[in-house]
GUKE-167896 format. One line per 8 residues: number of its first residue (from 0); for each residue x, y, z of N, C-alpha, C. Coordinates in steps of 0.1 Angstrom, whole numbers, plus 5000, padded with zeros to 4 digits. Each point is the difference from the previous one (the first is absolute). Layout:
NUM	X:Y:Z:X:Y:Z:X:Y:Z ~ ...
This chain:
0	8941:7580:5052:5002:4989:5008:4987:4995:5007 ~ 4997:4988:4998:4987:4995:5005:5003:4988:5009 ~ 5002:5002:5013:5004:4990:5009:4997:5004:5014 ~ 5002:4992:5010:4998:5004:5014:5008:5013:5004 ~ 5011:5002:4993:5008:5012:5003:4992:5012:4996 ~ 4993:4999:4988:4992:5012:4995:4989:5002:5010 ~ 4993:4990:5005:4989:5002:5009:5006:5006:5013 ~ 5011:4996:5004:5007:5006:5012:5002:5015:4998
8	5005:5003:4988:5003:5014:4997:4987:5009:5001 ~ 4990:4994:4994:4987:5008:4999:4995:5002:5015 ~ 5000:4989:5008:4995:5001:5013:5008:5010:5009 ~ 5013:4999:4998:5009:5009:5007:4998:5015:4997 ~ 4997:5002:4987:4998:5014:4995:4987:5005:5006 ~ 4991:4992:5003:4987:5004:5006:5001:5000:5015 ~ 5012:4997:5006:5002:4999:5014:4990:4991:5006 ~ 4998:4988:4993:4990:4990:5004:5006:4987:5003
16	5014:5000:5002:5007:4987:5002:5006:5000:5013 ~ 4993:4993:5010:5006:4999:5014:5013:4993:4999 ~ 5010:5004:5007:5014:4994:4999:5000:4985:5003 ~ 4991:4996:5009:5000:4986:5004:4994:4991:4989 ~ 4994:5006:4990:4994:4992:4990:5007:5001:4986 ~ 5010:5009:5000:5007:5002:4987:5007:4988:4994 ~ 5006:4992:5009:5007:4988:4995:4990:4990:4994 ~ 4988:4999:5006:4990:4991:4995:4994:5004:4987
24	4998:5013:4998:4995:5006:4988:5010:4997:4988 ~ 5013:5001:5004:5011:4998:4989:5001:4985:4997 ~ 4997:4991:5010:5003:4986:4999:4989:4992:4993 ~ 4988:5004:5001:4988:4992:4996:4995:5006:4987 ~ 5002:4992:4989:4995:5006:4987:4985:4999:4998 ~ 4994:5011:4998:4985:5001:4999:4996:4992:4988 ~ 5008:5000:4989:4996:4993:4988:4997:4985:5002 ~ 5006:4994:5010:4998:4986:5003:4986:4997:5006
32	4993:5011:5004:4987:4998:5007:4988:5005:4991 ~ 5003:5002:4987:4989:5006:4992:4998:4991:4988 ~ 4987:4999:4995:4997:4992:4989:5004:5007:4987 ~ 5000:4993:4989:5004:5006:4987:4990:5010:4995 ~ 4987:4999:5005:4990:5010:4996:4996:5008:5013 ~ 5003:5013:5000:4997:5008:5012:4991:5011:4996 ~ 4995:5008:5010:4990:5010:4997:5003:5012:5009 ~ 5002:5012:4993:5003:5012:5008:4991:5011:4994
40	4992:5006:5009:4990:5011:4996:4991:4995:4989 ~ 4995:4988:5001:4991:4994:4990:5007:4997:4987 ~ 5013:5001:4999:5007:4997:4988:5007:4986:5002 ~ 4998:4991:4991:5007:4987:5001:5013:5000:4992 ~ 5010:4995:5007:5014:5000:4994:5005:4986:4999 ~ 5004:4995:4989:5005:4987:4998:5015:4999:4999 ~ 5006:4991:5008:5014:4999:5000:5005:4994:4986 ~ 4992:4991:4994:5004:4995:4987:4999:5011:4989
48	4990:5008:5000:4998:5010:4990:5009:5012:5001 ~ 5003:5004:5013:5008:5012:5002:5008:4998:5013 ~ 5010:4992:4999:5008:4997:5012:5007:5012:5007 ~ 5004:5010:4992:5006:5012:5006:4990:5008:5008 ~ 4988:5002:4995:4990:5007:5007:4996:4993:5012 ~ 4998:4987:4999:4997:4991:5011:5010:5002:5012 ~ 5012:4999:4997:5011:5001:5010:5000:5014:5006 ~ 4999:5010:4992:5000:5013:5005:4989:5003:5010
56	4988:4994:4997:4989:5002:5009:5002:4992:5013 ~ 5006:4988:4999:5002:4992:5011:5009:5007:5011 ~ 5010:5007:4995:5009:5007:5009:4997:5014:5002 ~ 4988:5004:4997:4995:5013:5003:4992:5000:5014 ~ 4998:5011:5006:4993:5000:5012:4985:5001:4997 ~ 4994:4990:4995:4986:5000:4997:4993:4987:5004 ~ 4987:5000:5004:4993:4987:5003:4997:4993:4987 ~ 5001:4987:5000:4998:4992:4988:4990:4989:5003
64	4989:5001:4992:4989:4990:5001:5005:4987:4994 ~ 4998:4989:5007:5005:4987:4995:4988:4990:4999 ~ 4989:5003:5005:4988:4991:4999:4987:5009:5001 ~ 4990:4996:4991:4987:5006:5001:4990:4989:5002 ~ 4989:5004:5006:4988:4991:5002:5004:4986:5005 ~ 5009:5000:5010:5004:4988:5007:5006:4990:4990 ~ 5006:5004:4989:5006:4991:4990:4990:4994:4991 ~ 4987:5003:5001:4990:4994:4991:5000:5008:4987
72	4996:4993:4989:5000:5007:4987:4991:5012:5000 ~ 5003:5010:4993:4993:5013:4999:4995:5002:4986 ~ 4987:5001:4999:4994:5002:4987:5003:5014:4995 ~ 5000:5002:4987:5003:5013:4994:4990:5010:5005 ~ 5005:5011:5005:4991:5011:5004:4995:4998:5015 ~ 5003:4988:5006:4996:4998:5014:5008:5008:5009 ~ 4995:5002:5012:5008:5007:5010:5012:4992:5005 ~ 5011:5007:5001:5013:4993:5004:5003:5005:5014
80	4998:4991:5009:5002:5003:5014:5014:4995:5004 ~ 5010:5009:5003:5013:4996:5004:4999:4992:5013 ~ 5006:4988:5000:5000:4991:5011:5013:4996:5006 ~ 5011:5004:4993:5013:4997:5005:5010:5010:4993 ~ 5010:5004:5007:5009:5010:4994:5014:4999:5007 ~ 5010:5006:4993:5012:5004:5007:4999:5014:5003 ~ 4999:5003:5013:4998:5013:5005:5011:5010:4996 ~ 4996:5013:5001:5010:5010:4997:5011:4999:5011
88	5013:4999:4995:5011:4998:5010:5000:5011:5011 ~ 4997:5012:4997:5000:5010:5011:4990:4997:5011 ~ 4988:4994:4995:4990:4997:5010:5004:4987:5008 ~ 5007:4991:4993:5005:4988:5007:5009:5004:5011 ~ 5009:5009:4997:5010:5005:5010:4994:5008:5011 ~ 4990:5008:4996:4993:5007:5011:4994:4991:5010 ~ 4993:4989:4995:4995:4990:5010:5010:4993:5008 ~ 5011:4997:4993:5011:4993:5007:5006:5009:5011
96	5001:5013:4997:5005:5009:5010:4991:5001:5012 ~ 4987:5000:4997:4990:5000:5011:5001:4987:5008 ~ 5003:4989:4993:5001:4987:5007:5011:5000:5010 ~ 5011:5007:4997:5011:5001:5010:5005:4986:5004 ~ 5002:4992:4990:5005:4986:5003:5015:5001:5001 ~ 5005:4991:5009:5015:4999:5003:5005:4986:4997 ~ 5012:4998:4997:5006:4987:4998:4998:4992:5013 ~ 4996:4987:4997:4997:4991:5011:4986:4999:5003
104	4992:5009:4995:4985:4999:5002:4993:4992:4989 ~ 4989:4995:5003:4992:4991:4991:4988:5008:4995 ~ 4997:4999:4987:4990:5008:4993:4990:4991:4993 ~ 4987:5003:5002:4989:4994:4992:4995:5011:4990 ~ 5000:4996:4987:4995:5009:4990:4986:4994:4996 ~ 4990:5008:5001:4987:4996:4995:4997:5006:4986 ~ 5001:4991:4991:4999:5003:4986:5013:4999:4993 ~ 5002:4989:4994:5013:4997:4993:5002:5007:4987
112	4990:5000:4992:5001:5007:4987:5011:4993:4991 ~ 5008:5009:4995:5011:4995:4991:5011:4993:5008 ~ 5001:5004:5013:5011:4995:5008:5012:5010:5002 ~ 4999:5011:4993:5011:5010:5000:5002:5006:5014 ~ 4990:5003:5007:5001:5006:5014:5006:4989:5009 ~ 4996:4988:4998:5006:4989:5008:5014:4998:4996 ~ 5004:5003:4988:5014:4999:4996:5009:5010:5007 ~ 4995:5013:5001:5007:5010:5008:5001:4996:5014
120	4989:4995:5006:5000:4996:5014:5010:4989:5002 ~ 5000:4990:4991:5009:4988:5001:5015:5005:4999 ~ 5003:5009:4991:5013:5005:4999:5005:5006:5013 ~ 4992:5008:5006:5004:5007:5012:5000:4992:5013 ~ 4990:4991:5001:4998:4993:5013:5004:4986:4999 ~ 5002:4994:4988:5002:4986:4998:4987:4994:4997 ~ 4999:4991:4990:4987:4994:4996:4993:4993:5010 ~ 5008:4993:5010:4993:4992:5010:4992:5009:5010
128	5003:5013:5000:4993:5009:5009:4987:5006:4993 ~ 4997:4996:4988:4989:5006:4992:4990:4990:4997 ~ 4987:5003:5003:4989:4991:4996:4990:5009:4992 ~ 4995:4995:4989:4991:5008:4992:4988:4991:4995 ~ 4988:5006:5001:4988:4992:4998:4991:5008:4990 ~ 4994:4992:4991:4991:5006:4990:4989:4990:4998 ~ 4988:5006:4997:4988:4992:4998:5000:4993:4986 ~ 5008:5005:4991:5000:4995:4986:5011:4990:4998
136	4997:4987:4998:5010:4990:4998:5009:5003:4988 ~ 4995:5005:4990:5008:5003:4988:5010:5010:5002 ~ 4996:5011:5008:5010:5010:5003:5011:4995:5009 ~ 4996:4991:5010:5010:4995:5009:5010:4991:4992 ~ 4995:4992:4991:5008:4991:4992:5010:5008:4992 ~ 4995:5011:4993:5009:5008:4992:5010:5008:5009 ~ 4995:5005:5011:5009:5007:5009:5012:4991:5005 ~ 4996:4987:5002:5010:4990:5005:5011:4999:4989
144	4995:4999:4987:5010:4999:4989:5008:5012:4999 ~ 4994:5012:5001:5007:5013:4999:5011:5001:5011 ~ 4996:4996:5012:5009:5001:5011:5012:4990:4999 ~ 4997:4988:4995:5010:4990:4998:5010:5005:4990 ~ 4995:5006:4989:5009:5005:4989:5009:5011:5006 ~ 4995:5008:5009:5008:5010:5006:5009:4996:5011 ~ 4998:4987:5004:5009:4994:5010:4994:5000:5015 ~ 4987:5001:5001:4994:5001:5013:4989:4989:5002
152	4999:4996:5012:4990:4989:5003:4993:5003:5014 ~ 4992:5011:5000:4993:5003:5013:4988:4990:5001 ~ 4994:4999:5012:4989:4992:5002:4987:5006:4993 ~ 4994:4992:4991:4988:5005:4993:4988:4991:5003 ~ 4989:5006:5001:4987:4993:5003:4989:5005:4991 ~ 4990:4991:4998:4988:5003:4993:4989:5000:5010 ~ 4993:5011:5000:4988:5001:5009:4996:5014:5002 ~ 4989:5002:5008:4995:5013:5003:5010:5007:5010
160	5008:5010:4995:5009:5006:5009:4994:5008:5011 ~ 4987:5002:4999:4993:5007:5011:5000:4991:5013 ~ 5002:4987:4998:5001:4991:5011:5015:4999:5005 ~ 5009:5007:4994:5014:4999:5003:5005:4987:4995 ~ 5011:4995:5007:5006:4988:4997:5005:4994:5013 ~ 4991:4993:5007:5004:4995:5013:5012:4991:5001 ~ 5002:4992:4989:5011:4991:5000:5014:5007:5003 ~ 5001:5012:4995:5013:5007:5002:5000:5010:5012
168	4989:5001:5007:5000:5010:5011:5008:4995:5012 ~ 5004:5010:5008:4997:5014:5000:5010:5008:4990 ~ 4995:5012:4996:5008:5008:4992:5003:5013:5007 ~ 5011:5007:4996:5003:5013:5006:4994:5011:4992 ~ 4998:4998:4987:4994:5010:4991:4990:4993:4991 ~ 4989:5008:4996:4991:4995:4990:4997:5012:4991 ~ 5001:4997:4987:4998:5011:4990:4989:4994:4990 ~ 4990:5008:4997:4990:4996:4990:5002:5008:4988
176	4998:4994:4988:5002:5006:4987:4987:5002:4993 ~ 4989:4999:5008:4986:5003:4995:4993:5008:5010 ~ 4989:5007:4996:4992:5008:5010:4990:4992:5007 ~ 4999:5002:5013:4990:4994:5008:4992:5010:5007 ~ 4987:4997:5002:4991:5009:5007:5001:4998:5015 ~ 5004:4989:5004:5002:4996:5014:5013:4993:5002 ~ 5007:5002:5010:5012:4993:5003:4996:4987:5007 ~ 5003:4988:4994:4996:4988:5006:5007:4998:5014
184	4992:4995:5010:5007:4997:5013:5010:4989:4999 ~ 4999:4991:4990:5010:4990:4998:5014:5006:4998 ~ 5000:5011:4993:5013:5007:4998:5006:5004:5013 ~ 4991:5006:5009:5005:5004:5013:5005:4988:5008 ~ 4993:4989:5000:5004:4988:5008:5013:4995:4995 ~ 5002:5000:4987:5012:4994:4994:5012:5010:5000 ~ 4998:5012:5004:5011:5010:5001:4999:5006:5015 ~ 5002:4991:5010:4997:5004:5013:5007:5012:5006
192	5013:5001:4996:5008:5012:5004:5007:5005:4987 ~ 4994:5009:4993:5005:5004:4988:4992:5011:4993 ~ 5001:5000:4987:4993:5011:4992:4993:4995:4988 ~ 4989:5006:4997:4991:4997:4989:4999:5012:4991 ~ 5003:4999:4987:4998:5011:4991:4991:4995:4989 ~ 4989:5007:4998:4990:4996:4989:4993:5011:4994 ~ 4998:5000:4987:4990:5010:4994:4986:4998:5006 ~ 4994:5011:5004:4988:4998:5008:4989:5009:4995
200	4987:4995:5000:4989:5009:4997:4989:4992:4993 ~ 4988:5006:5000:4989:4994:4992:5000:5006:4986 ~ 4989:4999:4993:4999:5004:4986:5000:5015:4999 ~ 4995:5007:5009:4999:5015:4999:5014:5007:5000 ~ 5008:4995:5010:5014:5005:5001:5009:4989:5005 ~ 5009:4996:4991:5009:4989:5004:5015:5004:4999 ~ 5002:5013:5000:5014:5005:4998:5007:5003:5013 ~ 5001:4990:5009:5007:5001:5012:5008:4988:5003
208	5012:5002:5006:5007:4988:5006:4996:5000:5015 ~ 4996:4989:5005:4999:4998:5014:5013:4995:5005 ~ 5007:5007:5009:5013:4995:5006:4998:4998:5014 ~ 4999:4987:5004:4996:4995:5013:5011:4993:5008 ~ 5002:5004:5012:5009:4992:5009:4992:4991:5009 ~ 5005:4988:5002:4992:4990:5007:5007:4997:5013 ~ 4992:4999:5010:5004:4996:5013:4988:4996:5009 ~ 5002:4990:5008:4989:4996:5009:4987:4997:4993
216	5001:4994:4988:4988:4995:4993:4992:5011:4993 ~ 5006:5012:4999:4993:5011:4993:5010:5007:4991 ~ 4995:5005:4989:5008:5008:4990:4994:5014:5000 ~ 5009:5010:5001:4996:5014:5000:5010:5008:4991 ~ 4994:5009:4993:5009:5009:4992:4992:5010:4992 ~ 5006:5007:4991:4994:5011:4993:5000:4998:4985 ~ 4995:5010:4993:4999:4999:4986:5009:5010:4993 ~ 5006:4996:4989:5009:5008:4993:5000:4996:4985
224	5007:5008:4992:5003:4997:4986:4988:5002:4991 ~ 5001:4996:4987:4990:5002:4990:5001:4988:4991 ~ 4998:4988:5005:5001:4988:4992:4988:4998:4991 ~ 5002:4992:4989:4989:4996:4991:5002:4986:4996 ~ 4995:4991:5008:5002:4985:4998:4987:4994:4997 ~ 5002:4988:4994:4988:4992:4997:4993:4995:5013 ~ 4987:4996:4999:4993:4995:5011:5003:4986:5002 ~ 4998:4995:5013:5000:4986:5002:4990:4993:4992
232	5002:4988:4995:4991:4993:4992:4988:4994:5008 ~ 5002:4998:5013:4990:4995:5008:4989:5011:5003 ~ 4988:4998:4995:4990:5009:5001:5002:5013:4992 ~ 5008:4999:4989:5003:5011:4992:4987:5006:4994 ~ 4998:5013:5001:4988:5007:4994:5000:5000:4985 ~ 4989:5002:4994:4998:5001:4986:5008:5013:4995 ~ 5006:4998:4988:5006:5012:4993:4997:4997:4985 ~ 5000:5011:4993:4998:4999:4986:4998:5014:4993
240	4993:5000:4989:4997:5012:4993:4989:5007:5008 ~ 4998:5013:4997:4989:5008:5006:4987:4993:4997 ~ 4999:4995:4987:4987:4994:4996:4997:4987:5008 ~ 5010:4994:5007:4997:4989:5008:4993:5004:5013 ~ 5000:5013:5003:4994:5004:5013:4989:5010:4997 ~ 4998:5005:4988:4990:5010:4997:4993:4997:4988 ~ 4987:4999:5001:4991:4998:4988:4994:5014:4996 ~ 5002:5004:4988:4995:5013:4996:4985:5001:5001
248	4993:4989:5002:4985:5001:5002:4996:5002:5015 ~ 5011:5000:5008:4997:5002:5015:4995:5014:5002 ~ 4990:5002:5008:4995:5013:5003:5002:5003:5015 ~ 5009:5009:5003:5003:5003:5014:4992:5011:5006 ~ 5003:5003:5012:4993:5011:5008:5009:5012:5001 ~ 4996:5011:4996:5008:5012:5000:4999:5008:5013 ~ 5012:5006:5003:5001:5009:5012:5011:5009:4997 ~ 5005:5007:5010:5012:5009:4998:5008:5000:5013
256	5013:5005:4998:5009:5000:5011:5009:5013:4998 ~ 5005:5005:5011:5010:5011:5000:5014:4995:5001 ~ 5002:4987:5001:5014:4995:5000:5005:4998:4986 ~ 5011:5007:4997:5005:4999:4986:5006:4986:4998 ~ 4994:4993:4990:5005:4986:4997:5015:5000:4996 ~ 5004:5011:4993:5014:5001:4996:5010:5001:5012 ~ 4996:5009:5009:5008:5002:5012:5000:4987:5009 ~ 4989:4994:5001:4999:4987:5008:5009:4990:4994
264	5000:4998:4987:5008:4990:4993:5015:5002:5002 ~ 5004:5013:5002:5014:5003:5001:5005:5000:5015 ~ 4991:4998:5009:5004:5001:5015:5002:4986:5006 ~ 5012:4996:5000:5003:4986:5005:4995:4998:5014 ~ 5001:5010:5009:4996:4999:5014:4985:4998:5000 ~ 4992:5008:4993:4986:4998:5000:4996:4986:4994 ~ 5007:4996:4990:4997:4987:4994:5003:4988:5009 ~ 5011:5002:5008:5003:4989:5010:4989:4999:5010
272	4995:5011:5006:4990:4999:5010:4986:4996:4994 ~ 4997:5004:4988:4988:4996:4994:5001:4985:4997 ~ 5012:4995:4997:5002:4986:4997:4997:4991:5012 ~ 5002:5006:5012:4997:4992:5012:4985:4997:5001 ~ 4992:5009:4995:4985:4998:5000:4994:4994:4988 ~ 5007:5001:4989:4996:4995:4987:5011:4991:4994 ~ 5003:4989:5006:5011:4992:4995:4997:4991:4988 ~ 4987:4999:4997:4996:4990:4990:4994:5007:4987
280	5005:5012:4997:4997:5007:4988:5012:5007:4995 ~ 5002:5003:4988:5012:5006:4994:4995:5013:4993 ~ 5010:5009:4998:4997:5012:4993:5010:5003:4989 ~ 4995:5008:4990:5010:5005:4990:4994:5013:4995 ~ 5009:5009:4997:4997:5013:4995:5002:5000:4985 ~ 4990:5002:4992:5001:5000:4985:4999:5014:4995 ~ 5011:5004:4993:5001:5014:4995:4992:5000:4987 ~ 4993:5012:4998:4994:5002:4987:5011:5002:4989
288	4997:4995:4988:5010:5001:4989:4998:5012:4991 ~ 4992:5010:5004:4997:5011:4992:5008:5013:5004 ~ 5009:4998:5010:5008:5012:5004:4992:5009:5009 ~ 4988:4996:5005:4992:5009:5008:5004:5001:5015 ~ 5008:4990:5004:5004:4999:5014:4990:4993:5009 ~ 4989:4995:4993:4990:4993:5008:5005:4986:5002 ~ 4994:4993:5010:5004:4987:5003:4988:4993:5008 ~ 5000:4987:4999:4990:4992:5008:5007:4991:5009
296	4996:5001:5013:5005:4990:5010:4990:4989:5001 ~ 5005:4988:4997:4992:4987:5001:5004:4993:5013 ~ 4989:4995:5007:5002:4991:5011:4992:4987:4996 ~ 5007:4989:5000:4995:4987:4995:5001:4989:5011 ~ 4989:4994:5003:5000:4989:5010:5007:4988:4995 ~ 5008:4994:5009:5007:4987:4996:4990:4990:4994 ~ 4988:4999:5006:4991:4990:4996:4992:5003:4987 ~ 5003:5012:4995:4994:5005:4987:4985:5002:5001
304	4995:5003:5012:4986:5002:5001:4996:5014:5002 ~ 5010:5009:5002:4997:5014:5003:5011:5009:4994 ~ 4997:5012:4996:5010:5010:4995:4995:5014:5004 ~ 5009:5009:4999:4997:5014:5002:5009:5008:4992 ~ 4995:5012:4995:5009:5010:4993:4998:5013:5006 ~ 5011:5008:5000:5000:5014:5004:5006:5008:4989 ~ 4993:5010:4994:5005:5007:4989:5007:5013:5004 ~ 5013:5001:4996:5007:5012:5003:5000:5010:4988
312	4998:5013:5003:5001:5010:4989:5008:5012:5006 ~ 5010:5005:4993:5007:5012:5006:4991:5011:5004 ~ 5003:5007:5011:4993:5011:5004:4987:4997:5007 ~ 4996:4988:5001:4988:4997:5007:5002:4998:5015 ~ 4990:5002:5008:5001:4998:5015:4991:4988:5004 ~ 4992:4995:4992:4992:4988:5002:5001:4991:4988 ~ 4999:4987:5003:5003:4990:4989:4989:4990:5000 ~ 4996:4996:4988:4989:4991:4998:5004:4986:5004
320	4992:4993:5008:5002:4986:5004:4989:4991:4994 ~ 5004:4989:4995:4991:4990:4995:5003:4986:5007 ~ 4991:4993:5006:5002:4988:5007:4990:4989:4996 ~ 5005:4988:4998:4992:4989:4996:5003:4987:5008 ~ 4990:4992:5003:5003:4987:5005:4996:4998:5015 ~ 5005:4989:5005:4997:4996:5014:5005:5010:5010 ~ 5011:5007:4997:5006:5009:5009:5001:5014:4994 ~ 4999:5010:5008:5003:5014:4996:5014:5003:5003
328	5009:4997:4991:5014:5000:5002:5005:5014:5003 ~ 4995:5010:4993:5005:5013:5002:4996:5005:5014 ~ 4988:4996:5005:4996:5004:5013:5009:4993:5010 ~ 5004:4988:4998:5010:4993:5009:5013:5008:5000 ~ 5005:5003:4989:5013:5007:4999:4999:5014:5006 ~ 4989:5007:4997:4999:5014:5006:4999:4999:5015 ~ 4992:4991:5005:4999:4999:5015:5014:4997:5006 ~ 5007:4991:4994:5014:4997:5005:5009:5012:4999
336	4998:5008:4989:5008:5012:4999:4997:5010:5011 ~ 4987:5002:5003:4996:5009:5011:5005:4995:5014 ~ 5000:4987:5001:5006:4994:5012:5015:5003:5002 ~ 5007:4999:4988:5014:5004:5000:5002:5014:5004 ~ 4991:5009:4995:5001:5014:5003:4998:5002:5015 ~ 4990:4993:5006:4997:5002:5014:5012:4995:5009 ~ 5008:4990:4994:5012:4996:5007:5011:5010:5000 ~ 4998:5011:4992:5010:5010:4999:5009:4998:4988
344	4995:4993:4989:5008:4998:4988:5014:4994:5003 ~ 5000:4989:5008:5013:4994:5003:5007:4995:4987 ~ 5013:4999:5001:5008:4994:4989:5001:4985:5002 ~ 5003:4993:4990:5001:4986:5001:5010:4995:5009 ~ 5012:5008:5001:5010:4995:5009:4997:5002:5015 ~ 4989:5007:5003:4995:5001:5014:4992:4987:5004 ~ 4996:4992:4990:4993:4988:5003:5010:4988:5002 ~ 4995:4990:5007:5008:4988:5002:4991:4988:5000
352	5007:4988:5000:4993:4988:4999:5005:4990:5011 ~ 4990:4993:5006:5004:4990:5009:4992:4987:4996 ~ 5008:4989:5000:4994:4987:4997:5002:4990:5011 ~ 4989:4995:5005:5000:4990:5011:4991:4988:4997 ~ 4999:4991:5009:4991:4988:4998:4986:5004:4996 ~ 4995:5012:5005:4986:5004:4997:4999:5007:4986 ~ 5011:5002:4993:4999:5006:4987:5009:5013:5000 ~ 4998:5008:4990:5008:5012:4999:4991:5013:5003
360	5007:5010:5005:4993:5013:5003:5009:5011:4996 ~ 4994:5010:4994:5007:5013:4997:4997:5010:5010 ~ 5011:5007:5005:4998:5010:5010:5007:5013:4997 ~ 4996:5010:5007:5005:5014:4997:5007:5005:5012 ~ 5013:5004:4998:5008:5006:5011:5004:4990:5011 ~ 4991:4993:5006:5003:4990:5010:4991:4988:5000 ~ 5005:4988:5004:4993:4988:4998:4985:5000:5006 ~ 4998:5008:5010:4986:5000:5006:4990:5007:4991
368	5005:5008:4990:4991:5008:4992:4998:4992:4987 ~ 4993:4989:5001:4997:4991:4989:4990:5007:4991 ~ 5003:5000:4987:4991:5007:4990:4988:4990:4997 ~ 4988:5006:5001:4988:4992:4996:4993:5008:4988 ~ 5004:4997:4988:4995:5007:4989:4985:4999:4998 ~ 4994:5010:4995:4985:4999:4998:4996:4992:4988 ~ 4990:4992:5001:4994:4993:4989:4986:5004:4998 ~ 4997:5005:4988:4986:5003:4997:4991:4988:4999
376	5005:4990:4994:4992:4988:4997:5005:4989:5010 ~ 4993:4998:5010:5004:4990:5010:4997:4985:4996 ~ 4991:4999:4990:4998:4987:4995:5004:4999:4986 ~ 5012:4993:4998:5005:4999:4986:4999:4985:4996 ~ 4992:4997:4991:4998:4986:4996:5012:4995:4992
């Protein structure tokens, strides 16, 4: 059986179906919001070529990529950057549970995508209570058609959702379906007494939901979850193959560290706090393919001007570091790691976020204890 009932069964079996959303999951057919060619785990599936497999994937609890490279043609062998998707239903429901929306409330969705999430919201709240905005006019046009086919007509807009949507304000709830490094104050202004839920973080660590309650012109809340969403297209950093960031002819500066790169890459709390200091570089752990257990931790600057590697080998207590470019990225990461240790190795859920007219600040334990992460390079061109 491949239908909303099957998706409902799967979600219920995972204990991931909040009772208040069950009727919407059953009522809104996901297939109406997906193109004939979809992509799951880098595998493209055609509805025309294999309709049974296409439908089975649609009603499974998996994220489905629906657009790459902002809809532009992709040359053979070129990097395919996912730029729109139908999110994993369990993740959608996790966010909606955090949103804690109630009938009679008005919601702004930042990032329309396929329109499927707006369909769930429209079913539960009534379409007139739902506004959804996306920067991509082609996505908004298709989402409008998808929603109409499913019988819903929420308010849709084309524009930078980071500016919110003043024409429909005020809202009781705001939900973002893409990751932001900073919560725009326009969201706070347009949700004056309500809640904001958004995937939050910079390039180094973006796996947090910021769940903020708004009152008196300020939004305050904590971090939770483990989301993996696409970045906002406004000021989006470079992404691509390793070769787009690293030239084999580069000659770096060698040093050593006693911080295990494997342990660091597996410690979400350490990564969160390092990310406060190094928001504009990303990391990946590359395992050796020879069964040795060795690995290389790469840190790569968003601007593609600097990189660092740390070589892990089992049984070693020190690890070789190599750094190249304008910034010493490992030095930055290590200094932030030591700063986290001096704080007492706090966990991410002990940190919180406040957003006001002056911007956002992250604090630990209490609002007066604002975190001021260390920066090794004070002048970043």
